[in-house]
C-alpha positions in Angstrom: 13.2 -2.6 -6.3 10.1 -2.1 -8.7 6.6 -2.1 -8.3 4.8 -5.0 -10.2 1.1 -4.6 -9.2 -1.3 -6.0 -6.6 -2.0 -9.2 -4.8 -4.6 -10.4 -2.5 -3.4 -10.3 1.0 -5.3 -13.5 1.8 -3.1 -15.4 0.0 -0.2 -15.0 2.1 1.1 -16.7 5.2 2.3 -14.0 7.4 5.2 -15.8 8.9 7.2 -16.1 5.9 5.9 -12.9 3.8 7.8 -9.5 4.0 5.4 -6.8 4.4 6.5 -3.2 4.3 4.9 0.2 4.4 4.2 2.1 0.9 4.0 6.1 1.1 2.7 8.2 -1.5 0.1 6.4 -3.2 -3.1 8.8 -3.7 -5.2 6.8 -6.2 -5.9 3.3 -7.1 -7.5 2.0 -10.2 -9.3 -1.3 -10.0 -8.9 -2.0 -13.3 -5.7 -1.5 -15.5 -7.6 0.9 -17.6 -6.9 4.3 -15.8 -9.8 6.1 -17.8 -12.3 3.8 -15.9 -14.7 6.1 -13.5 -13.9 3.5 -10.9 -11.1 4.7 -8.8 -10.3 4.5 -5.0 -8.8 8.0 -3.6 -6.2 7.5 -0.7 -5.1 10.0 2.1 -1.7 11.5 1.7 -1.5 11.1 5.7 -1.9 7.1 5.4 0.4 4.7 4.1 -0.3 1.2 2.1 0.6 -2.1 3.0 3.0 -3.5 0.4 4.2 -7.4 -0.2 7.8 -7.8 -1.1 8.9 -10.8 -3.1 12.2 -11.6 -4.8 11.2 -9.7 -8.1 9.7 -6.3 -6.7 6.9 -5.1 -4.5 3.3 -5.6 -4.7 0.4 -3.4 -3.4 -1.5 -5.7 -0.9 -5.4 -5.8 -1.3 -8.2 -6.8 1.0 -11.7 -7.4 -0.2 -10.3 -5.5 -3.7 -9.1 -2.6 -1.9 -5.8 -1.4 -1.0 -4.9 -1.8 2.6 -3.8 1.6 4.5 -3.3 3.0 7.8 -2.7 6.4 9.1 1.1 7.6 9.2 2.4 8.0 12.6 3.0 11.6 13.7 6.4 12.2 14.3 7.1 13.9 17.8 9.1 17.0 17.6 11.4 17.7 20.9 12.5 21.0 21.5 15.2 22.3 23.8 14.4 25.0 26.5 
């Protein structure tokens, strides 16, 4: 599976689209030029929404920004 780019979330039907969690994305550049001063920093404790298609994974955008949510904290069970 390879990362192929970004797609606007409004273009998809949630009944037929496969969404997934993409972890580890820290910075998003709205333009393809990474030297551009425009960038969006994302939090390490968040995941982004990805869209899976036959050819790979796309980062889902809403209003030109990646969609991200906090990661769920794992509960650690201890034995007494």
